[in-house]
N, C-alpha and C positions, 0 to 999 in steps of 0.2 A: 668724212668724204662716204662713208659707206651709210651712214644715216640718210645724206642727202642724196645718193645713189639711189637709195630706195625709193624715196618719195617722190622722185622725179621721174620713176619709171611708168610708162604708159603701156597699157596692155590692149588687146583686141580680143577676138572671138577664139575659138576652139583652133589650135594648130599654129596661131599666129606667135611670130618671136618679138620678144620686148628687146628694146634698145634705151639706150641714155644719150644725152648730149656729149658725153666724153667718148663715144663709140664704143663704149663697152657692150658685151651682148651677154644677156643673162637668161637663164632659165625660164620657160613660159610659166607663167603663175596657172594655178587649176582653173579650170572651167568654171564659168557662174552658173547657177542654177538658170534654167531658161525662162522660169517665171519670176525674175528680179531683174529690174533694170540695171544697166550697167554703168556705173557713174565712178568717177576718181575717187580716191580714197583721201584726199586731201582734209586734213582736219580743219579747215575752213569751211566746209561744206555742211554746216551743222544743220541746214532746214532739210538734210536727206536723213539725218539721224532722229530728229525729233519725231519724225511719223511713224518711226518702226515699233510695232506694238511690245514688243519684248526686249527691253533693254537694261542695261547694265551700268554701273559706274553711278558717281556721285549726281550727276547732273541726268543721266539717262540718254547720254548723248550719241553713244556708240553701240554699233550692234553687238549682240550677245553671242551670236552666230553667224560668223562670215564667210566667204568662201575659202579663206586661208585659215582654216579651223586649225591648222598644225602649227600655226605660228601663233605667238601670245602679244595682246596688244600692249605696247608699252606705256600707253597712258591709262590704263584700265586701275582704278584705286580698287583693289581686292577686300578693302577695310569697308568700303560703303556698303549701305544698306540698298538691297536689289529693289528698284521698283517694277515689280512687276504689277500686272492689271490685277485689280482686288474684285472680287463679287461685291455686288451690292448689299448694304446692310439692313434694306428694310424689305428683304426678301428671299426666296428659296436659290440656292446655288442653282446655277445652270446645268451643273454636271450632275451631282448626285441629289440634289433637292433639298439637302439637309437645310434647316433655317438658320440663320445666323443672326436673328435678333428674336427676343420674345414677342409672338405674334399679338399679345394683349396689351401691349403697349400702346395708349392711345396716342402717343406723341410720334410713334413709328410709322403710322399710316402716311401712306402719300396725300397729296391736296386731292380733294376730289375735282372729278372734271367739270367741264362748263354744265354739261347736260345735268349731273347730279346736283350740282349746287343750284340749278334752275329749280330743282324738285324740292330741296331744302327751303326755298323761300315762300313756299306756299302756304296756303292757310292753316293747314294743320302741320306745321313744321316745327312748331314751338316758339320761331322767331315772330309771327305776327300774334299778337294776344287778341285774337279774335272773339274769347271770352267777354273780355271787359268791352271791346268795340260793340259788340251785339247787345251787351247789357245796358251800357250807355245810349246807345241810338233807342233802345225801346223806352228807356226811363225819360229821355228828353222828349219822346214823341207821347208818353203817357202824360207827362205832366202839361205839353201844349194843350192836348185834349183837355185838362182839367180846366185851363184857363178859357178855352173856347165852350165848355159847358158852364162853368160858373158866369160867363157874361151872357150866355143864352137863357140863364134863370134868374138872374139878378140884374142884367143890363150892363155890370163891368167884369173885365177879365179877372179882378181882384178882389177880395172881399173890402169895402169900405164901410157897410152899414150890416148890422147895427154897429159894429166894430171894425176899427182897422186891424187889418192882418200885419203884422210886423215883418213877417217873413214875406210878404210881399207875393202872395197868393190865393188861391181860392177858399171860400169859406169852408169850416168842419163840417156843416151839413151837406156840402157838395162831395166830402171827400168820403163821407159816410154812404153817400149815396153810390160812389164809385168803387167801393170795397174797403174802406180801412178798416183796421182792426178796432170794432165797436162792440162790446160785449154783450149789449142787449138784443142784436142782432144774431148771436150766436148760441145762447144758451138763456136758460130761466133765470131772471134776478129777483131774488127773494122779496126787495123792498117794491120793486115794481108790481109784482103779484099780490103781496100784501095790501098794496094800497089802491090797487085796481086802476093803474094808470093807462089810459085809454087814448090820449092826446100828446104827440110829440110834435116836435118842428118840424117844417116842411123843408125839402131841398132848397127851395127858393127864399128861406127866410132873409129878410131885409131889416127886420124889426122885431122886437120882444112884445108885440101887441098880440092879442088873442087871434088875431086874422091868420097869423102865421105860425101858430101853435095849435092848428087843427087837423095835421094829418097823423094818420095811422103808423105804427111801427113798420108796416109792410112797405107803406109808401117813402118812408125815412131811408129806410135798407136799402129798396130797390133791389137789383141783381134777381129779380125771379119771384121778390116778395117774401115775406116768411109768415106763419100760420096766425090766425087770429087768436089773441089771448084774453079776449073779452070774456068768455066762459070759463077760463080757469080760474080756480081759488085756491087750489094747493101748489105749494110751490114744488113738489115731489112728482106733480102731474105732467108726464112727459108726451101726451097726446098733442100738444100744439106747442111744444118747444121749439124755439128758433134753432136752427141748425145750418148756418153759412161756414161751414169749418174752412172754406178756401179764404177766410179773412187772415188766416195765419200766413198766406203766401202772397195774395195780391198786394198787399202794402208794401211789400218789397220795391214794387215797380212806381209807387205813388209819393210823392213830396208835397210838403205844406205850402212851399215858397220858392221864389229865385233864389233868396240866402241860402235855405235848405239844401237845394238841389246842386247850386254852386258848390257849396263846402262838399258835399257827398261826391259830386262827381270829379273835383279837384283830387280829393283822397284816392278816389277809384283811378283815375288814370295815371298818377303817379305810384303811389303804393302797390295799387291792385296790379297794374301791369309788370311792376317788378316782380312781384311774388307769383303771378301766372308764367313768366318766363322762368323762374326757378325752379317750378313743381311742375308745371304742366298744366294744361287746361282740365284734364279729368279732376285731378285734386283740385284745383281750384275752384272748379263748380260743386263738387261735393262739400268742401268747406262754406263757400259761400252761402249756399241756400240753406244748409244745415244750421249755421250760425243765424241767418235771419229769420229762420222760421222758429227755432229755439228761444230766440229773443222775444218774439211775439208771444210765445206760449208761455214763457214767464211772467210777460208783464200781463198776459189774460189772466192769470191765477192771483197776482199780488198788486197790480195798479189800480187805480181808482177805475169804477166802472163807467163813468163819464169822459173819460180819455178818450180821446180820438188819436190813434197812434198809427203813422206812415213812415215810409222813409228806408233806404238801405243802411242804416246806421249801424243795425245788430249785425247784419252781414259783414259790414268794412271792420267794426270791431272783431269779427272771427279772423280777417286778415291781417289785423294790427297783432293778434294773438300770435298766428304764423311769424309773422315777422320777428316777433319777440324771442320765440323758440329758436328760429334759423340764426338769430343773431347768438343766442346762448351755445346752441349747437356747433357753430362755427367760431367760437370767440378767438382760439389761436391764430385764426388765419385772417382776421380783418385788420386794417391798418390802423383804425383807430376805435377798438369796440365800445371804449368807456362813452367816449363821446356819441357815437351811435346809439349806446343804452340811454343816455341823458335825454337826447333828442325824443327819442321813442317813449321813454317815461313821462316827458313834458306832455306830449300830444294825448297820450291815454289819461292823464290828470286833467287836462283842460276839458277833454270831452267828458269825463265824468263828472266832473264840476258844472259843466253846462247843463247836463241831465239832471241836476238838481234844483233847477228853476222851475217855478210854477206852471204848470199844464204838459211836463215834459215826462216822458216815460222812460226812466232811466234803467228800469228792469230789462228793456230790451238791448241797452248796451252790455249790461252786466251778463245777461244770458248768452248774448253772442260773443262775448269774449270767453265766458267759460267753454262753451261750445268749440271756440276755436282751438282753446288749449287742449282740451280734450282729443280732437280729431288730430291736431297736430301731433301730438305723442303717436298715435295709431298711425299716422299715414305718412309723416315724414320719415326719412331715413334716420339712422341712429347718430347721436352726436360723433364728430370728429374723433375726438379723445377716444371714446368707448370704441369705435372701429378701429383702432389702431391697438387697443389692449387686446381684443378679442382675435386679430390678425386678419380683419378685413379691409381691403382698402378699394370698397367700391366707390365708383362715381357717385356726385351727389344725388342726381333723382332720374339717370338714365344708365342703361347699359351700354357698354363699348362696342361700336359696331363694327363687324369685321368688313373690311372693304372688299374681300373676295365674295359677300354674299350680298343678294340685290337689296338696293337701299329703299327705304318705303317712304313714307312722310312724315317723319320727326320724331320727337322723344316718345310723343305718347305710344307710337307705333310698338316699342319694345315690351310694353304691357302684354300684349298677347303673346307673343314670343316667349315671354317668361313664365306665362301661364301654361304654355304648351308643353315646356320644358320641365315646369314641377308636374304637368298631368303625367308625362312620359316615366319621370323617375320620381316620385314625390319621398321617398326613403332617403335618396340622395342630398335632397335639401337640407335633412335634420342630421345628416352623419357627420360626425366629428366635429360639433358644435361645442363650444366651452361653456362653462357653468353659467359665467357672466351673460352670455349671449342668451340663455335659457331665461335668466332672471329679468333681462330686459324687454325679451319678447313675453313675459308674463307680465309685465307693468304695460305693455301696450296692448295686450289682449283684455287686462283689467279696465284699462280706460276705455275701451271701445264697450263693453258691457256695461260700466258706469252710465255710457252716453243713452244706450238703449233703455235702462232701466230708468234713468232718471226723465227721460221724453214720455215713457209711458205712464209714470206716475203723475208726471204734471198734466197729461191729458187726461187721466181719470180723475184726478181733484179738479179739473176745469169742469168736467162733465159730470160727475157723480158726487164726490165727497165735500166739496166745496169748503174745504178747511182755509182758514184765513190766518193772516200773521199780523200780529199788532203791532210790532217794531218793526216789520219789514218796510213799511212806509217810509221810513226814515232813509232808506237806501235810494230815494226817490225825491225828496223833497228836504229842505231846511227848516228846521223849526223857529221861523220867523213869523211875526204877525204884522199885517200891514192894513191900517184903516179897520182893526178888528177884526180881520181876517188871515186867519192861520193858513199858511202857504201850504201845507199837509193835507187842507180840507178843500183846496182847489182841485177840479175834476171830479167830485164826488155828485151823485145824483141828489138833485134838493127838490124834495116832493112839497107841493104847494097845495093848499087846500081850495077846491072850488068854491065859489060863492053860491052857485046853484044845488049843488047835490053833495052826497059822501063821497063821491069819487073825486080821484085827484089827477091833475095834469101833471106835466113834466116841466120842471124848471131845470135848466143845465146850470147849475152852480151861478145863480145871481151873485156876481163879485163886482166891487168897486173898488179896484186899484189906482186911485188917482185918477180916475178916467180912462185907464190904460185898457181894460177890459168891462164887458157887464155879464159875462160868463166864463166858464172855466173850461171849455172845452179844449182839450190839447191838441195842438197844432203838427206837432211833429214828435219823432221818437229820437 
């Protein structure tokens, strides 16, 4: 009865007496605070207690500080864990400002706001591969220009005479006129000067008759022309030497046909996009153009002088090398690394084997791949296993951004910040590094030095030393003979005697491969 009498008690404001249904009078309960609502204390009014900020009990349903503070709640579980309000774990405490979580944890940051997410979807955010898109757009536009020019000069957009271009594209003479890598337009050729070659194929050549072999070297090369070499008798005389050095760069945007550009753009829009997302536009651009240029330089030194080399294959081989390095660096984190490696090696092997076909410049493939490996070691971050051993758990290619700092345009924006921090405290970057870290950075620095030395040596050899390699040609051809023609001789300059005088004209490898081609001008690289 005491318990029922107690819970059946009703009370009012200050000074009011409480009563029961049995006519019993009890002392008035203490006055409730004025800032709290006056409710009954029935245990069934759970909704009144769940809204209490500070509560105790297993379910947190009863107030921890009631008006009858001198009495003990008989239903309170004193062994339960108090459910007090806890501070947020992703930021500083409201009272003392002490952090409750490691601020550098990239997963601890709250989701960005809508305004910030819009900024990250811009052109320079790293999510849109704008370098690949721009390169692809320019290369497709240039190829359309090739077809238009070939149609204006020869009457058809693709080469059908004197031979059909199996790549379904313009003639090699049009490609030379538009900037393909053609060594006679770039430096002195010993055989050309020794035999006084003065007549070259015209850009509008559709026949092997004398009518279309009456142009000068300057007319064939175009792009501002080259000096007249009619008076040059010494190979070492550089006064009239052609020097269209940009033919190491321009061919990256030229392609030999629809099949050629189709395969290259397919690889560029798949593998190239993935790699640009992975390493960012700046690193991607450096590797892309460096590999492409280095491939053309290597081919200019050791490929046949009659080869017309065009295409972005050398640059894409550099990207293939980056993909191979990235796979090896993150081997332990891949779901099926062996399968990825087999597919990648198969692609590389097929591309190298295709480069052994007649008229193709496999040196550009080899040079682009070697440059991609060297620059990949220099530019990519350390392998995952190495970072763990040296105690560095850095993100793959970007720094962790602090949400309290203003956000910029994406991953590439972290590079200026890193350089700024390094400029302010250069000694701190090297402080406390482990010996393994120093050894790996020596390897990376050595790779960068090797790249510069190799590039300079190849340029010096191309313009001055002219050292040749007798066995190197087998890296770009197979020792196969067809109809009495060795595949490794295809693409060489075939000098034929004139019938009128001792001077000679230039025949670009008159070859009969079962009616397939009547000359050995390379059409692609």
